[in-house]
C-alpha positions, 0 to 999 in steps of 0.5 A, a space after each residue: 478128092 477121090 470123086 468120080 466125075 461126070 462133066 457136062 457142058 453146052 459147048 463142044 469146043 469147051 468139052 474138047 479143052 476139058 478132055 485135053 486137061 483131063 489127059 494132061 492132069 492124068 485123071 482119066 480114071 476119075 472122069 467117067 463121062 463127058 457129055 454135051 448138054 444144057 443144065 435146064 435138061 438133065 433128063 439123061 440122069 436119074 433122080 438122086 444120082 450125084 454125091 455133089 453137084 457143081 455149076 460154076 462160071 455163071 451158067 445160069 446167067 445165060 438162060 435168059 428166060 426166068 422159067 428156064 433158070 428155074 427149071 435148071 435150078 430144079 434139075 440141079 437139085 433133082 439129080 443131087 442125092 439127099 443132103 448132097 452139097 450143091 455149089 452154084 455161082 452167078 454173075 452179080 448185077 450190082 457189080 455191073 453197075 459199079 463197073 460202069 465207071 471202069 468200063 464205060 459200056 458202049 450202050 451208055 451212049 448208043 442205047 442207054 435204055 438197054 443199060 437201064 434195063 439190065 441194071 434194074 431188072 438184070 435182063 440183057 439181050 446182047 448186042 453190045 460186046 457181051 452175050 445175052 444173059 441175066 444178071 442176078 441179085 442174091 435175093 432172086 438167086 436164093 428164091 430159085 433154090 429155097 424150099 427144095 434145098 437148104 442154103 448153107 452159105 452165100 459167098 462173094 467170090 471177088 468180095 471186097 476187092 470186086 471191080 478192082 481186079 487190075 489193082 488187086 493183081 498189081 498188089 498180088 505180084 508184090 507178094 508181101 500183102 497177100 496173106 493180109 488181103 486173103 485173110 481180109 477176104 475170108 473174113 468178109 466174103 460172106 457178109 450179105 452186103 459184100 455178096 451183093 456187090 461181088 462180081 460173082 457170088 456163089 451159093 452152097 446149099 444141100 438138097 432137102 
């Protein structure tokens, strides 16, 4: 779209993959910086640096302390220019509960108190097949940005097909239903109830 991009990630291996993709897609002239760092400390950037800020893949989830998640949200807002769009996606908590019957998480038998904790508080400290993280509900997600950013939209990324990826992929290969399903998703993905049950949801906001 013509943007000049600064790419930041915590993991050197992923930055190497990104650099390879940048070369393969021949967009080197648009990628100005590739930086190793964490979203709770963007001190290498001045206030009001960027025309848009994108934080996808649930990066906020992997800050297990609430104060660090809030600091990261503040930093994402700080480096955006006034009225710049900010896109942030996270892993949803209720979808974890819904997926229990699909995956039968090992902690259900080994440590049911761990399962109860992360489906009620969102806090999961690892040890059972997934890295430590915090699973969000939309209300707390909004609270981290409200007051400093105007929230334009909340979107359920898997939407009404959340927790049904296997079935959706099977139908998608048939091709004949794709337009109908895509339109159904677009018509419903911003419903608050759909956002809340989606495996991942995204907030679009603008810096005040």
